[in-house]
N, C-alpha and C positions, 0 to 999 in steps of 0.2 A: 751159498749165495755170494755173488760178486758185490762187495759192499759199495764199490764205486757206482753201481747201477742204481742205487737208491737216491743218488744225489745229482740227477741230471740237471742241465741248465734249461732255462725257459724255452730256448729254441728247439731243444730235443722234445720237450713236451708238445710243442706245436707240431713238430714233425710226426710224432705219434698220432696226434689228432688228425693230421692230413691223411695218414695211412688208414686210420679207422674209416674215414670218409671214402677213400678209394676202394675199400673192401666191403662197402655196403652199410656203413654205420651200425655195426653190431651192437654198440653201446646204447642205441636207441630202440632196441628190440624188446626191452624189458624195463621194469622200474628199478631204481637204484637207491640203495642206502650206502653212502660213502662215509667211512669212519676214519678219523684222524685223532691223534693224541699220543702221549708218551707211554702211559700204562693203562691197561684195561681194554684195549681195542679187541684183543682176541676173545675175552669173556663176553663183552657187550655184543660183539658181532655174532658170537655163537648163540647167545640168548635170542637175538632178533631173528637169526636164520631159523632156529628151531621153532620159534613162535609162528613164523610164516609157514613153515612146514606143517605145524599143527593145524593151521587154517586151510590146508589142502593145496598150497601153492607149490610149484616146482621152483626150488630155490638154489641158486648158485652162490658159492661162498669162496672168496679169495682171501687168504690170510697167510702172512709170512712172519718169520721164517718157518719152514717145515723142520721138524726135528731130525728126520732121517732122509726122506726122499722128497726132493723139491716138487715132484708131481703132486704131493699131498697138500700143497698150497691151494690147489684148485679142486673144488669138490662140488658135486650136485648131490644134496643130501649126504649120505655117508660115502658115496662113491667118488674116488679120485679119478682125474683124467688119466688115461693110460698112455704109455710111451708111444704106442702106435698112433693114437688119436692126436697127441701133441705133434708128432712128426708130420702127420698128414696135414693138419691145420697150418702148421708153419710153412709147409711147402705151398699150400694154397695161397697164403698171404704173400709169399715171395713172388709167386706167379702173377697174382692180381695187381700187386703194387710195384712190380718190376724191381724187387729188392734182392740183395744177396745177404748171406747170413751175417756178414760183418756190419750191416747197416745199423744194427741195434745191439745193445748189450743183453746179457742173459735175462736180467730182470725186466727189461723193456719187452723182450720177446715173450716172457712169461705173461705180462699184462695183455699184449696183443692176442696171444693164443687163447688166454683165459676168456677174454671178452667175446672172441669169435666162437669158442666152444659153447659158452652159455647161450648165445643166440642160436647156434645150430641145434642145440638141445631143447630149444623153445622154453627157456626159463621164464617164469612170470616176474620174479623178483631176483635181484642179486644183492649180496652184501659184499662190499668191496673195501678192504682195509688198505690204507696208505702204507707204503713201506717205511718211508722216513720223511718227516715234514709234510708238506702239502703242495706248496707252490711249484716246486720242481720235481715232485714225485711223479713217476710214470703213470700212476693211476689217475692223475689230474688231467689226463688227455681226454677223458670222457666228456660228453655233453652234460648239461645241468642235471645233477642227481635230484631225486625227490626229497631225500633227507640227507643233511650233512650232520653227522653226530660227532661231538667232540668229547672224548674221554679225558681223564685227568692229564693236564699239561704240566710237565716239570722239566728241570734241567737235565738234558741228555743230548748227545751228539752236538755239543756246543760249538765245536770247530766248524760244523757245517751249517747249523741252524741259527746260531747266535748265542751269546753268553748271558742273556737275560730271559726271563719268562715272557716279557713283552715281545722280544724279537722272535722267539720260538712260536708263540701264539700267532703272531703276524704271518709267519710262514705257513703254519698249518691251516689258518683261516682262509687261505686262498682257494680251498676246495669249494667255498661257497660261491654259487653262481646265481644269476637272476632267477627268481621264482623258487629257489630252494628253501625248504623249511629247515631251520637250524635247531638242534637239540644240544644242550650243554650240560655236562656232568654236574652233579650236585656238589662235588667236592672241589670245584674249580677255584683257583685263586682269584681274588678280585682283579688282579692285573690281567690275567688271561681272559677273564669274562669281559672286561671292558674292551679289550682289543677285538674279541670275537663279535661283540655287539657293534662296534664301529665298522668293522669290515662287512658285517651283514647288512648294515644300513647302506654303505657305499656300493655294495654289489646288488642292491635291490632284492634282498632275500624276502621270502614270504613272511617270515617272522622268526622269533627266537623263543624257544621253550627252555626254561631253566628247570632242570630235574630236581633242584632243591625244593620245588613246590610239591614233589611227590613224598607223601608221608610213609616212611618205612622204618619201623622201630625194631632194632634187634631185641629179641627176648632171651634167647639162650643159644650158645654155640657148643656143639659136641663134635666128635670125629665124624658124625654123619652129616654135618652141615650146620647152617645157622637158621634158626626159627625167627621169623620176623612177623610184625603185626602191621596191617595196613590201616589207613585212616578210618575205614568202616568197621574196624575191629576184627576182620577176617585174618587168619593166619596163613603163612606161606613158608616154604622151605627153600633155601638156597643151598644146593648140594655142594658147590665149590666152596672150600674153606677160605677164610681171610676176611677181615673187617672191610677191606676195600671192595669185596664182592657185593656188599650191601649197596655201596655207592654205584657200582656197575649195574646192579639190579634196578636201582632208581632210574638210571639213565635209560635202561631198556624199557622200563614201564612208561617213562615220559614219551619215548618214541612210540611205544605201543598205543598210548592214548591217541596220538595222531593217526596211527594206522587204523585204529577202530573208527575214528571219526571219518576217515576216508575209505572205509569199507574193505580194507585189506585184511583186517582181522574182524571176527564177529564180536569178540569181547576180550577183556584183559585176562581172562582165565587162560587164554592161549599163551600169554607171556608167562604167567605164574606157573603153568605146567612146564614151560621150558626151564625155568629156574631150578626146578626140583630134579631134572634129569641131566642137564648139561654138565659134563666134566671134561675139561680139556687136558690132554696129556702135558705133563710138565708144569702144571699150575697147582701148587699145593696138593700134589697127588700122592696118595699112600700107595706104595708099591710092595710093601711087605709088612707082615704083622709078627709080633712076638720075636724081637722087638719091632716097634713101629719104625718104618723107614719111609721118609717122604722126600720128594724131589720138587724143586721150584726153580723156575727160570728167571726169577727176578734178578735184574742185573744193574740196577741204578740206585742212587741214594733214596729214591722214593719207594721203590718196590721191595728191595732187599730187606730193609729193617722191618717192614710190615710182616714179612714171612716169619722172621724170628719172633716178633712180638705175638703173633697169633699162636705159635706153638707154645710160647711161655704161658699164655693164657690157658691152654688146654692141659699143660703138664700137671700131674697129681703132685701132692706135697712130697718133696724129696726127689722128684723126677728131674733128670738133667737133659739139657739140650746139647747133643753131640753133633758137631758141624763138619761137613766135608765141603770145602770151598775151592773155587777156581774162577778167575775173572779174565776178561779180555783187557789188554793193556790200554785200549782207547776209552775205557770207562773211568769213572771217578774212583780209582782204586784206593786212594788214600782214605776216602770216606768209607768205602765198603770194608776196608780192612779194620777200621775202628769199630764198625758195627760187628764184624766177625769176632772181635775180641770179647764180646759180651757172652759168647757161648761158653759152656762149661769145659769143653775140650774141642780143639780144632785140628783137623788134618787138611793139608793144602796140596794141590796138584795142578798140573797144567791142562787146560781145556784142549779139546781136539780142534784147533784151528791153525792152519799152516802159517799164517802171518800175524794174526792179531792176538794170539794167546799170550797172557802174562805168564812167564815161567814160574813154576811152583817154587823154585829156589828163591826168586825175588819176593814172592808173596810171603814166604816163611820169615824173611827178615822184617816184614811189616807187621807180623802178628806174633808177639812174644809168646813162647811156650808151645807154638804150633808144631805139628809133626809133618814132615814131607813124605809123601807116598808117590809111587811111580805113575799111578793112574787112578781114575775114579773108582774102578772096581776094587782096587786095593784099599782105597780110603773107606769105601762102604764096608768092606770086610773087617777092617781094623775097628771101625766104630761099632759094628755089630758085636764083635768079640768083647768089647769093653762094656757094652750096654748091660744095665741091670733092669729088673722089672720097674716100669714107670718111666724109663728113659725114652727119648725120641731121637732118632738119627735124621738129620736134615742134610740133603745134598743140594747145594744151591750156588748160584752166582752167574750162570750162563746156560743158554740152550746148548752150547758146544761142550759143556761139562756133563749135563744130565743125560744127554742123548745116549751115552754109553750104557745107561742103566734101564732104558725104556725099550720095550719090545718093538 
């Protein structure tokens, strides 16, 4: 993905909106859940997309970045858009709006083609994840979404979005439009929540639902997932590991309650059924047993420590956390390196990104005692060779690191 494309200026968002109108307003052909936030967008979006599919809807889902193939950002159910479909729709848009290929960046074209494909395929609902921020993100070219869902907002991309939680929340909150129902994650900071509420009022939103009002109590966590208890005493399973997934599930349930009230879902069981089956690639994913090898794409000071903490919680007595790490240099690498030092043994390497990767040699100087390996596969192999019964190998720090280990 061209990183520049995620940070368009407002005039480009308006230009995209004008093109959408010229090609027949595809973004008005279905109902929309627009999701913004720093962490949890992918999981929350997947929960909601699956819940709507459970209800029998034809659901489009746009989520970035893709780990291998950018076409995998755009799906209807499990099916990604094909290269031929993408090319044909792009050609149609260029003809209808009298554009050439250089009119928009890669990410902007992804959004235009995605919205057109979902309309052509007659989706009932779509789940649309913002790429970066909200105000100037290409996805904000759509008309008013039915739901604007805000997952946890933390410090990330500060050079683009601002250096405080308030500034970042202000940017992301611009996806709220008149008549939109807002849902806010349960673990939102007071600063972010206050900003979202202010923007919701200013933009004449339909209302704000705080997922903190959803009672979801963790009971036990194993390698199979987290058992939780609802307010009525019923139990549910969240398949994806991580304490933060409980908060993401709360957010999905809060949105699900609104969807039930508006007859998009028949009952909340359709959300609960989604929680127990959804597993996103690269999110606390077990890719090998004996020894256990996990991958996680957490890449900021909010997500990365939580991955390590969750594994520590699951380790048996005497078990060690063996970490293979690599980061992008535009992340908070000083903070990430300090967290990495808490692992029992660390191997470092360079992620596969042509311009943004932090050299493994540099990271090695930031993590005393770490070992430099030529690539992620070598790091995984070294960790597996050292592992004893009860140890867990975690490969984490960037999508561009773990992609080399995923099918």
